[in-house]
PATORKOL-278428 format. One record per residue (C-alpha): x negated, y negated, z negated; residue in one letter. Coordinates in steps of 0.1 Angstrom, whole numbers, padded with zeros to 4 digits, always signed. Each point is the difference from the previous one (the first is absolute). Example, Ala and Ser with C-alpha at 12.3 -4.5 7.8 and 13.67 -1.06 7.14 Angstrom:
// residues 2
-0123+0045-0078A
-0014-0034+0007S
END
This chain:
// residues 598
-0239-0090-1242M
-0037+0007+0005A
-0019+0014-0030Q
-0031-0020+0010I
+0003-0034-0017P
+0000-0032+0020N
-0030-0020-0011L
+0006-0032+0020D
+0006-0021-0031N
-0030+0011-0020S
-0022-0028-0015P
-0030+0020+0013L
-0002+0016+0035N
+0007+0035-0013L
+0013+0009+0035K
-0036-0002+0013S
-0011+0025-0027L
+0028+0024+0010R
-0007-0003+0037E
-0037+0007-0007L
+0009+0032-0019S
+0023+0010+0029Q
-0027-0006+0026R
-0026+0020-0020E
+0024+0030-0002L
+0010-0002+0036I
-0037-0001+0010N
-0007+0032-0019I
+0028+0017+0019L
-0012-0014+0034K
-0035+0012-0006N
+0013+0036-0003I
+0014+0005+0035R
+0031+0020+0008G
+0025+0016-0023K
-0010+0004-0037K
+0016+0010-0032C
-0003-0028-0026L
+0001+0015-0035V
+0007-0027-0025I
-0007+0002-0038D
+0036-0003-0014P
-0011-0028-0024K
-0011-0021+0030L
+0032+0005+0021S
+0020-0026-0019G
-0027-0026+0002S
-0005+0006+0037L
+0038-0003+0006S
-0004-0037-0011L
-0025-0008+0027I
+0009+0021+0030I
+0030+0019+0013Q
-0002+0037+0006T
+0012-0006+0036S
-0032-0019+0007V
-0021+0029-0013L
+0019+0024+0023R
-0005-0024+0029E
-0038+0006-0004H
+0004+0038+0002G
+0003+0008-0037A
+0021+0028-0013E
+0006-0007-0037L
-0003+0023-0029R
-0004-0003-0038H
-0031+0015-0016L
+0008+0029-0023S
-0015+0034-0010A
+0020+0017+0028D
-0018+0006+0033P
+0007-0026+0028I
+0026+0012+0025Q
-0009-0017+0033T
-0009+0008+0036D
-0025-0029+0000C
-0037+0008+0005T
-0010-0032-0018K
+0008-0005-0037V
-0005-0034-0016V
+0001-0002-0038Y
+0007-0035-0016L
-0006+0005-0037V
-0012-0017-0032R
-0033+0012-0014S
+0014+0026-0024R
-0015+0033-0009F
+0032+0021+0001N
+0008-0013+0035L
-0033+0013+0013M
+0010+0034-0013R
+0032-0002+0022Y
-0020-0010+0031I
-0026+0028-0005C
+0028+0026-0004S
+0016-0013+0033H
-0033+0004+0018V
-0006+0035-0014H
+0035+0010+0009N
-0005-0012+0036D
-0033+0019+0003I
+0016+0032-0013S
+0026-0003+0028K
-0026-0007+0026G
+0013-0035+0006L
-0026-0025+0014E
+0007-0035-0011R
-0017-0034-0001E
+0002-0014-0036Y
-0003-0037-0010H
+0002-0014-0035I
+0005-0037-0007Y
-0004-0009-0036F
+0021-0028-0014V
-0014-0025-0008P
-0035+0015+0000R
-0018+0034-0001R
-0013+0014-0033E
-0031+0023-0003V
+0019+0023-0024V
+0026+0007+0027C
-0026+0008+0027E
-0017+0024-0025K
+0032+0020-0002V
+0001+0003+0038L
-0037+0011+0000E
+0006+0026-0028E
+0029+0014+0020E
-0022+0001+0032K
+0024-0022+0021V
-0019-0033-0001H
-0018+0006+0033H
+0034+0005+0017L
+0012-0035-0011M
-0003-0034+0016T
+0001-0023-0030I
+0010-0037+0000G
+0016-0027-0022E
+0033-0019+0003Y
-0007-0032-0022P
+0036-0004-0012F
-0005-0018-0033Y
+0033-0018-0004M
+0036-0001+0013V
+0023-0030+0000P
+0031+0011-0019L
+0017-0033+0007D
-0009-0036+0010E
-0016-0007-0033D
-0010+0034-0014V
-0031+0021+0010L
-0005+0035-0014S
-0034+0018-0002F
+0020+0033-0004E
-0021+0012-0030L
+0027+0018-0020D
-0022+0013-0028F
-0025-0028-0005A
+0011-0005-0036N
-0004+0036-0011K
-0031+0005+0022D
-0018-0028-0018C
+0013+0004-0036Q
+0002+0037-0004V
-0022+0017+0027D
-0028-0027+0001G
+0003-0001+0038D
-0005-0037+0010T
-0002+0006+0038S
+0034-0018+0003S
-0017-0032-0011L
-0023+0001+0030W
+0030+0005+0023Y
+0017-0030-0015I
-0031-0022+0005A
-0004+0013+0035K
+0036-0008+0008A
-0004-0036-0013I
-0033-0003+0019H
+0018+0010+0032K
+0026-0027-0007L
-0029-0025-0003E
-0014+0011+0033S
+0033-0011+0016S
+0009-0030-0022F
-0033-0013-0015G
-0018+0005-0032V
+0022-0008-0030I
-0018-0028-0020P
+0016+0005-0034H
+0003+0034-0018V
+0016+0005-0034R
+0000+0035-0015A
+0015+0015-0032K
-0007+0035-0011G
-0029+0025+0003K
+0010+0013+0034A
+0007-0036+0013S
-0034-0014-0010V
-0016+0031+0016R
+0019-0006+0033V
-0011-0037-0001A
-0037+0012-0004D
+0003+0025+0028I
+0016-0027+0022L
-0030-0023-0006S
-0025+0028+0009H
+0020+0007+0032M
-0002-0037+0010Q
-0038+0002-0006T
-0005+0032+0020E
+0026-0006+0028E
+0005-0038+0000P
+0032-0014+0015V
-0007-0032+0020N
+0028-0024-0009S
-0015-0029+0020S
+0016+0014+0032D
+0034+0001-0017M
+0004-0036-0010G
+0001+0006-0038G
+0015+0028-0020P
+0038+0006+0002E
+0002+0015-0035I
-0011-0025-0026N
+0001+0022-0031T
-0001+0037-0009L
+0015+0011-0034I
-0009+0036-0010L
+0021+0016-0028L
-0004+0034-0015D
+0032+0019-0008R
-0014+0009-0034E
+0000-0037-0009V
+0038+0002+0000D
+0015+0034-0004M
+0030-0015-0018V
+0017-0014+0032T
+0002+0032+0020P
+0014+0020-0029M
+0030-0024-0002C
+0030+0006+0023S
+0000-0024+0029Q
+0032-0020+0004L
-0005-0015+0035T
+0019+0016+0029Y
-0031+0014+0016E
-0014+0010-0033G
+0031+0020-0010L
+0001+0017+0034L
-0035+0012-0007D
+0008+0010-0036E
+0030+0022+0010F
-0006+0009+0037L
-0038-0004+0004H
-0009-0022+0029I
-0026+0018+0021H
-0018-0018+0028N
+0027-0027+0003G
+0030+0023+0000S
+0022+0021-0023V
+0013+0035+0009E
+0034+0009-0014L
+0032+0020+0009D
+0017-0013+0031A
+0033+0001-0018S
-0012-0028-0024I
-0004-0022+0030M
+0035+0007+0012G
-0008+0027+0025A
+0025+0025-0014Q
-0002+0023+0031Q
-0038+0005-0008Q
+0006+0010-0036E
-0030+0020-0013G
-0024-0015+0025K
-0027-0025-0010K
-0005-0033+0017M
-0028-0026-0002K
+0010-0036-0007V
-0027-0025+0009P
-0006-0028-0026L
-0021-0029+0012N
+0002-0037+0010S
+0013+0009+0035S
+0033+0005-0017D
+0011-0036-0006K
+0025+0008-0028L
-0026+0021-0018F
-0026-0028+0003K
+0026-0023-0016E
+0009+0023-0029T
-0030+0023-0007R
-0016-0023-0026D
+0032-0010-0018L
+0011+0015-0033N
+0024+0028+0008F
+0029-0016-0018E
-0003-0029+0024V
-0002+0023+0031V
+0034+0014-0007V
+0015-0035-0002Q
-0018-0010+0033V
+0014+0030+0018L
+0035-0006-0014R
-0001-0036+0012Q
-0012+0010+0035K
+0026+0026+0003A
+0027-0024-0011T
-0012-0026+0025S
+0000+0025+0028M
+0035+0011-0009K
+0013-0036+0000Q
-0017-0006+0034D
+0018+0031+0014Y
+0034-0012-0014T
-0005-0034+0017E
-0010+0017+0033M
+0032+0021+0001T
+0024-0027-0011T
-0012-0031+0019T
-0010-0008+0036N
-0038-0002+0001Q
-0023-0017+0025T
-0025+0020+0019V
-0028-0016-0021S
+0018+0010-0032E
+0004+0035+0013L
-0037+0002+0008K
-0009-0011-0035D
+0023+0027-0014F
-0016+0027+0021V
-0034-0011-0012K
+0011+0005-0035K
+0013+0034+0009L
-0035+0010+0011N
-0010-0002-0036S
+0027+0025-0010L
-0022+0031+0002P
-0024-0017-0025E
+0028-0010-0022M
+0014+0036+0000T
-0034+0014-0007R
-0006-0021-0031H
+0035+0003-0013I
-0005+0038+0001N
-0034-0002-0017L
+0012-0025-0026A
+0030+0022-0008Q
-0023+0031-0004H
-0024-0020-0023L
+0030-0011-0021S
+0007+0036-0009M
-0034+0001-0018F
-0001-0036-0014T
+0034+0003-0016S
-0008+0031-0020K
-0003-0005-0037Q
-0033+0019-0001S
-0015-0025+0024F
+0012-0030-0020L
-0013+0016-0032A
-0033+0005+0017R
-0002-0037+0009L
+0008-0010-0036D
-0028+0023-0013M
-0025-0013+0026E
+0007-0036-0012H
-0003+0011-0036T
-0034+0015+0006I
-0012-0030+0020V
+0012-0023-0028E
-0022+0021-0024A
+0023-0007-0030Q
+0016+0034-0008S
-0026+0028+0002Y
+0020+0025-0021D
+0031-0003+0022I
-0022+0005+0032C
-0018+0030-0015F
+0034+0017-0010E
+0014-0006+0035Y
-0030+0017+0017I
+0002+0029-0026E
+0037+0004+0010E
-0008+0000+0037L
-0025+0029-0006I
+0024+0020-0020H
+0027-0004+0027K
-0026+0011+0026Q
+0006-0031+0022E
-0022+0001+0032P
-0037+0001-0011L
-0009-0030+0022V
+0027-0021-0017S
-0014+0009-0034V
-0036-0007+0011L
+0010-0035+0012R
+0013-0009-0034F
-0030+0016-0018L
-0024-0020+0022I
+0020-0032-0006L
+0001+0004-0037L
-0037+0010-0002S
-0012-0029+0022V
+0019-0027-0019T
-0012+0013-0033N
-0037+0008+0009S
+0009+0037-0006G
+0022+0019-0024L
-0007+0005-0037P
-0018+0034-0004K
+0029+0018-0017K
+0024-0011+0028H
-0025+0007+0027F
-0006+0036-0012D
+0037+0006-0007Y
+0013-0012+0035L
-0027+0019+0018R
+0010+0032-0019R
+0037-0006+0006E
-0006-0007+0037L
-0020+0032+0005L
+0028+0020-0018H
+0027-0015+0022S
-0017+0000+0034Y
-0026+0028-0003G
-0036+0002-0011F
-0012-0002+0036E
+0005-0038-0004H
-0030-0002-0024M
-0020-0010+0031A
+0025-0027+0008T
-0003-0015-0035L
-0038+0002+0002N
+0001-0019+0033N
+0021-0027-0016L
-0024-0002-0030E
-0030-0002+0023K
+0016-0028+0020A
+0007-0019-0033G
+0038+0001+0006L
+0009+0022-0030L
-0024-0002-0029K
-0004-0002-0038K
+0002-0035-0014Q
-0034-0011-0011E
+0002-0038+0003T
+0027-0027-0005K
+0021-0006+0031S
-0006-0032+0020N
+0034+0003+0017W
+0019-0025-0022L
-0027-0026+0005T
-0001+0006+0038V
+0038+0000+0002K
+0003-0034-0018R
-0029-0017+0017A
+0012+0009+0035L
+0037-0003-0007Q
+0008+0035+0012L
+0034+0002-0016V
+0025-0027+0010I
+0033-0002-0017E
+0032-0007+0020D
-0016+0006+0034T
+0023-0013+0028D
-0001+0029+0025T
+0023-0018+0025A
-0020-0033+0001N
-0034+0010-0013P
-0027-0025-0009N
-0025+0025-0012D
-0014+0034+0011I
+0016+0017-0030S
+0032+0005+0021Y
-0015+0031+0016V
+0003+0018-0033F
+0029-0020-0015S
-0020-0017-0026G
-0036+0014+0002Y
-0026-0018+0021A
-0025+0025+0014P
-0033-0005-0017L
-0019+0006+0033S
+0019-0028+0018I
-0005-0024-0030R
-0037+0006+0005L
+0003-0008+0037V
+0021-0031-0008Q
-0028-0013-0022H
-0027+0009+0025A
+0016-0020+0028V
+0011-0030-0021R
-0030-0007-0022S
-0025+0029+0003G
-0007+0025-0027W
-0025-0022-0020R
+0028-0017-0022P
+0012+0035-0010M
-0034+0016-0006E
+0011+0011-0036E
+0031+0018+0012I
-0018+0018+0028L
-0024+0014-0026K
+0030+0016-0018L
+0009+0020+0031L
-0018+0031+0013P
-0032-0003+0020G
-0024-0029+0009P
+0008-0029+0022H
-0020-0020+0026S
+0003-0031+0021E
-0022-0004+0030T
-0005-0026+0026K
-0015+0017+0030R
-0034-0014+0013V
+0001-0023+0029G
+0034-0016-0006F
-0009-0033-0017S
+0019-0018+0027S
+0032+0019-0009S
+0023-0018-0024P
+0000+0015-0035S
+0031+0020-0009F
+0008-0021-0030D
+0000-0031+0023T
+0025+0017+0023L
+0026+0000-0027H
-0003-0035-0016R
+0031-0009+0021S
+0019+0015+0029S
-0006-0030+0022E
-0038+0002-0005A
+0000+0038+0006A
+0020-0005+0033D
-0025-0026+0012R
-0029+0025-0006L
+0014+0025+0025V
-0010-0013+0034A
+0027+0016+0022D
+0029-0007-0023G
+0003+0035-0014R
+0000+0004-0038R
-0031+0014-0017S
+0000+0038-0003L
-0006+0023-0030V
-0006+0037+0002L
+0011+0018-0032V
-0014+0036-0001V
+0014+0025-0025F
-0024+0029-0007I
+0021+0029-0012G
+0032-0011+0016G
+0027-0027-0001V
+0038+0002-0006T
+0026-0015+0022F
+0011-0022-0029A
-0035-0015-0002E
+0000-0007+0038I
+0034-0017-0005S
-0015-0021-0028A
-0029-0011+0022L
+0023-0010+0028R
+0021-0020-0025F
-0032-0018-0012L
-0011-0008+0036S
+0035-0014+0008A
+0000-0025-0029Q
-0001-0037+0007E
-0035-0014-0006G
-0017+0034+0006M
-0021-0007+0031A
-0011+0035+0009Y
+0013+0031+0017D
-0008+0035-0013M
-0010+0033+0015I
+0002+0030-0023I
-0026+0028+0004G
+0004+0032-0020T
-0014+0035-0003T
+0037+0012+0002N
+0035-0009-0010I
+0008+0014-0035V
+0027+0001-0026N
-0001+0015-0035G
+0010+0034+0012N
-0026+0003+0027T
-0027-0014-0023L
+0008+0024-0028A
+0004+0029+0024E
-0035-0005+0012A
-0014+0011-0034Y
+0022+0031-0002V
-0020+0032+0007E
+0019+0026+0020H
-0012+0035-0005L
-0003+0020+0032V
END
């Protein structure tokens, strides 16, 4: 199965965005005639694999290499670097050029910055006296469709960059990506933002529209009705909880990277390839995965069991009775889905090894206890025990962040004690990690009373007796906890944020609500949701109105599942596209703050 996702069923024409990115990259290669060595920044290779196949790059004369400190081994006289604007990558390129010069090799060098060139990078090239040898360009690759309803801006460290390092350049990139969407699909008339970074992106977006106006009159009205911008720091509780959807659990334990997981071939039943790694694509092109990805994992196991039983019964009937040609044809069609069935049975079996462990079940219990905010002492002692047992540092940090965020910090004596114990257990080099978390406000001394209980009750974040098999609420994705972020979206699309003004004030950062100038003829968003019938009448070509929800600082697969669930509910007359700086889980978010000493 192709790793590149099929985008035919997207509520927005994401295929056209992908094709534009393909054309722009192919044009770069065409403009450099003959054979060339294309040296790709390893961080970009995964993103590029979702828009273009390597065979297409080779067809246009490209010999592929990954950028590293090691000199380039190639016979090509033309070298093309495709890199992000990063200081350390410039050092690699400079060393390659110096190495070539020392060997008397004459080569033509091209650098294409993704998505745009930065002055600081060109200064490095000038200091190293190689700038004059370079032909410099840009490859404006601002976003990649991960699936038919998910766009990633591929900004892995946006959270830490903004909160710890004070580098807000990622906010410009996010605004630019949305502005590019608007140039294809029209200016979005309604913008709602919550959080410091989100309000800033909304402001940058307005300036961009003033400086580089998009003319929507040629497009017959905007395709996206509303943009909702949410900072990750507004809700750091959700990603610190263990996701319980099928796709969420796959990410928690196997880490989904660019729409696939890499694992031992033996896990997937290829015993003859034991010890070898294999990539398993996970996107909506796989019909069974599309059907099960958003379900609570308990239900997925039941679905797979039912499908396997049904196939077994069909096989028994085929071998014991005379079948017509038509019936044979139907059975063969079912057999075509056998590889998908086998794939997901193997994956589910592998996941069950983790989810059935007592340590995992104890973890879930403790997460729910912290979210309930009723038994602080029990939670504190649990974390203390994890530190003394030297459980993986990232696991401990997840709990610490969760406890700190739900309590507006830790009492001073506990804060000092846990910091000291953590440094004794994991090494004093992690002082920088703890400082990063404190600077980001994720682990701090308690100075004010916590708002968490008020927010939890007002937004009904904890639902008792959640029916995971037949859910009627988004809380099924965490078996009883409704993600705060998605509750905010739920209110934003149903009645706007004005009725919940007081609750928004209890959450981190400012909020804003803007109606973009020149759209008085466009129906108000609140009007769109008075009833599903009215909303459907307002969309001229029969399509449902479209909401773009952008997460600044990352989104979890469980939150994506919750948004899909919301969109599918009867009476909800809108489709959703999710935009995000990157896909995250509690481990990857906590890991971003860990300082690794060189």
